[in-house]
N, C-alpha and C positions, 0 to 999 in steps of 0.2 A: 488492529486494522484497520487504518481509515476511511471509512467512508466513501464510495465514489460518486463524483457530482457530476450533475449533466451542464458541462461549461456555457457559456456563453454564444460562445463560438457552435455550440452545439446545437444547439437551438436556432443559430443563423441556418447553417447547413439546412436543417430539418422544415425549417421555415422555406427558403431559396429551394429546397426539392422538390416543395407541395404548390408550389407559384404557377402550375401547372392548371391545378386544379381552380385557376379565379374565377371569381363569380361575377354575371353579366351588368349584373345592379346590386345594389345598396345593398335593397331589402332581401340579393340572394347571401349578399356574405352574411348576415347577418345569420338567415335560415342555415346556412352551408356551416355554419361557424363548427368546433368543435369543445366537447365540454372532459372538464375530467376534475377526479378530484383524489381526495385521501382521508381517510378516519385513522385516529389515532388514541394510542392508548400505553404509557408509561409510568413505570413504576421505579424509582429512585428512592434510594435510603444512603447512610454517611452516619457513619461515625468515629470520633479519636478522642483520646486522652482528654483533650480541652473541654468535651461535650455530649452530654446524652446523645443516644441515638436518634437522626430526624430523617425524618419520611415521606412521602409526598404520593401520590397516585394522582395525576391529569390525565383529559381527554382532549382531543382534539382535531378540527374538521379544517380540512384546505380544499375549496371550489376553485375549479381555473376554467374561462371561456375564453376560448379565440378565433375569432371573425373569420371566415374567409379572405382571400387576397381581391384587392380593391381597383383597379388600378394601380398595383404595385403596395395600395395603404394596409395595412390590417390594425385590431383593436385587441387588445390581450388584457380583461382584469382577472384578478386573482382574491377572493378574502379569505380567512383565517379566522379561526376560531377557538377560546382554550376554557376550560375549566377544572377546577380544583376541589371538587365535592367534599370529601370526607379531609380533608389539607387542619392539623394540627398546629398551636404554636409554634410549637419547632418546625417542622417542615415550611410553614409559612416563614416563617426568621432565615433558616437556612437555604431555603430553596426562591428567597425574594428574588434574586436577581435573572435567572434565568428559567425555572420553569413555572412560578406560583404566578400568576398573572391572567386575572377571568375579564371575557369580553372578546371583543370581534373588531379587525382593522383591517382595511382594504387594501390589503399588502400590495398590489399590482393595476395599476390604468395607465394604460402605455399604448403612446400610438407607434408604430411601426410603417417604412416606407423601404422597399427593398427595388433594385434597379441594376439591372445586370449581377453581379458577383458582390454589392454594396446593402448595407442594410442600415439604417439609422432607427435609434428608438428612442422614444423620451416619454418621461412618468417617472412612475413607482413600478420595481422591475428589480425579479428576482436576480441580482449580478454577482457574476463569477467568474473572476480576473485573477490571474496569480495573486495581488494586492490589493484589490479591492472584492470582499465577498462573503454573501452573506454565509451565515453556518444554518445546517435543515438538521444539527443532535439534538434540537428540545423540537417538543410540537410546538411552537412559532420559529416560525423561521424569519430567520434576519431578511431586511430589505434597504435599498437604496432608492433615493426620488433624487433623478440627474438625465444624463443623456449618454447617449455611446452610437460609437458608428465599428461596424466590423467592415472587414475587406477580405476577398478571398482571390483579389485579381495576382498575384502574384505565385506559381507553380508552387504545390505543395507546402502555402504562407499562409497565415490567420494573421494579418494586426487591426488590433483593437483600440480606437481613445475615448477615453469617456467623462464626465465629469458628475460631480456628486454634489449634493446641499444640502440631503436631508438624510438621515439614518434610522431607521425604524428596528429597535432591538428588541427580546424579546419578550421582555415584561418593563414596565416602567418603575419597577421597586418601590411599589406603595401599592401591590396588588392588584392593576391593572395589565392588561396588555398591553405591548409596546409602542410607542407612538410613533411618528417622524416625526424628527426633532434635530439639529443644529451642531448640539452638541452629545456630548458621550458617546462617542463612536468605539463600541466593544473592538479591542486586541490581544493578544494572546501572551502577554506582559506588560511589565508595569507602568510602560509609556500610556501613557491618554492622552490618543489623539484626539482631533476636533474638526470639525467641517466648518467652525463659523464663518468663514468668505468660501468655501468652499472646498473639494479637492480634485486632483486633476491626474487620474492615470493611462499609460499606455505603454504597449503590449504587443510582441512579436512571436508568434510559434512557428518553427519551421521542422519540418518533414521531410526535405532534399533527400537523406542519404537513408537507406532500408532499415529502418530497426532503431534508428537515431532520432528524438527530440529536442532541437535546444530552442529552450524558451528564454525572452529577455523581457523584465517590465521595470516600469519605471511608478514612485506616485509621489505626489506633492499636499502636505494637509498643514495642520498647526498641531502643535503638542502642547499639554498643556496651556490652550486657551491665547497663547502671546509667542509662542516658540514655532519658528519653522522650521519641518523639520523632512527631508527628501527622500526617501525609501525607495532602493534599486536590488532587484532582486534577477541572477541568473543560474540558470541549468542545464544541466547537459544529461540526459538518460539514454542509454543503449539498450533494448531487450532484442535477444535473436536467442536460437536454439540449434542444438548441434544434435542430431539424432531425436531422441525423447525427452534431453534434458535440455531446460531450459533457462537462460539465467538474466540476470540483469545487472548493470551496471550504471551508476546513480555520481554529479557531483555537482552539488548545490552552495551558492554566495548570498549571504546578505549583504548590502551597509547601508548604513544610516549618516546622514547628513546633519547635525541640529546647528540653524542660527544663527547667532546671539544667544546663546546657551549659558553662558557664563560659566566655563569650566572647563580645565586644566587641556583636557582634547574636546572635541565638539562632533570626532567622526566615528563610529565602531563599525567593528565587521563581525561575520557570523560564514565559516566555512562547515560542510557537509559533505561526507562520503559514502556511500551504499554500495552489497554486494546484494545480488542473491539469483539462490538455484532451486528448481523445479524438475519432480520426476515422481511422473504416477498420480499426480494430488496433491503428494509431496512439494508445500513450499516454503524457505526456510531466509531469512535478511537477515545481515549485520550490520550495523550501521556506526559513525563515529562523527561528531560534529564539535565543535569551539569557537567560543565568542571573543573574540581578542579583550583583554586589558584597561578598557578606556574608560576613563569617568565620562561620561556623557550624562544628558537628563532622563533623571527616571532609571539610570545602570541596567539598560534594557535595549535590548532589539527591538523596534517598531515592527510588525511583522506584515502591518499589514493595514487597511479598515476591513472590519468586519471579523468574528469569530472564522470566519471560513478562509480567512486568509493566513492558513497556519498548514504549509507544506515541509515544515521541518522534517527529516527521516527521522529523529531522534527522539520524539516527544509520543507522548504513550497516548490515549485518547482522553483520558479524564484529568490526569492529575499533570501538569505542563510547570518546568522548569528550566528548561535547554535556551531561552532565548535571554536569561540572565549575563549579564555580565561575569568574566572570566570563569565560564561555568565549559567544562567537557562533562561530554555525555554517548553515554553508551548502549546499543539498541541489541538485542538479539529475539529475534523473532520466530515463533517453527509452526504453521495451519499445513490442517488436512482438510483435503474435499473428498468427504466422504463418499457424497455425489456429486451430481452437476449443481442440485437443491443447498446441501448441506454441507458445513464445513465448521471446522472446530479448532482451536488454537491455545497456545500459550506466548505470553510476552514478556521481558526482561527489561525495565530502562533503568540505569544508574546515572544520575546530573552529581556530577559531583565542583559545586558551587562558591568557586574563591572570595576575592575580595570584597570586603561588605557583608557577605551573607557568612561563609565561613562552616560551608556544613555539607553536607550527602543525603540526598533523596532518591528513592529506588521504588521503583514501581512495578512491582508481580502481578501480572492480569492471567485471567482463562477468559477465552469468551466463543461463542460460538450462534449462528444465525441457523438459519431453514428457510425456503421459501417452496411454497405452495403453489399446487399444479390441480389442472383439471377445476371441478367442481368450486375452489377454491385460491384459482390461480388469480396472482395481484396482492395474498395478504402471505405476511412474511414474519417471522418471530426472532428479535436476539437478544441474547442475554448475554450477561457481562459481570465479571469479577474481578475486585481490583484493590488490591495491598498496598499502599503506601510505606515504607520502613527506615531502616539507618535512621539519622536525625531527624525524618520527617514521618509523620505517625495518621495512620485512617485506612477504614472500607470503604469501597463504595460497591452499590452495585445497583443496574441498570439491569431491566428487562423493557422493552420495546414489542408490542404487536403493531402492523401497519397495514392499514389492505389499500392497494390504489388502485383505482375504475376511472 
């Protein structure tokens, strides 16, 4: 089950709702500001037939501060730090790109201005739009440097426009925490998306029909340094209830167009559908996706910029194969809410990869989460074991402890 994310639109709505608490002076804006933070301790382990087991234990801290509104203006700052005190050579080598990176980085440093139902933000920020989104699934959360405008004037509609010129990854792949750079924007496929000349995104989210959420998004960036890529995404998601039975129906589509790719075809498409049922805490989901058999650069769909731009219904949390060319993927997920605070589940994903890869990869996972209350409110534990099989192999274990304050 993919972790829920606080969207940029939700952040803006929260900011607009609190605008009535505006400060009378600049000094009061700082005095009345709010502080939030998070402490993290994660253990990851991996082994497969090609290597000995690699594991790593990493700790992290996130500390944020936001001023109160002063004539519509506010300032946000967030710093992150990471350390892996017991990492050995195998752990450092295998987790070099996502977990092994010591140091600190100022991930958010933005100025925001709100007027009516419009908010503009400029600087470093945690973006979470359909096609430009930083992932928070590792110790260090990804961030972007740029600008964003969010408007909610239209009834039940959120409009987002953004420009990014730098990306902060999880690590710098050299033993240090990630820094803001113009290259190496991570995606969930083999397509290397860069922002040498900046990247643009637009999104519209509409909820005019009760239970139905319509999403449309577009992003423009570079792939492999020199090739322009246009990324489009649409989704229709309906959530309803019949008595005690809840149900979900969804359909989504990705479309990529590469300029001057020098290949027989320069477009590629992916569609996916899902259906879900829930009853007294028991939740089940089935999903299917298919990527067209088009020979484009990278031979895969670019899902967007940042690891958080991963909305595909059929992708598991750890191993990802569903964006590859000529791939059919199937997902079955069943989980149970033991209480409002505890959840356990199991998931099976099969990816049948065709042209150029010609193999099947499966992923079988069991997972669980628990959120504490009372004196330990804000503290949560999560664990997942995932085994890759068929023509792929490997075993992954993730254990996460988080405390938010």
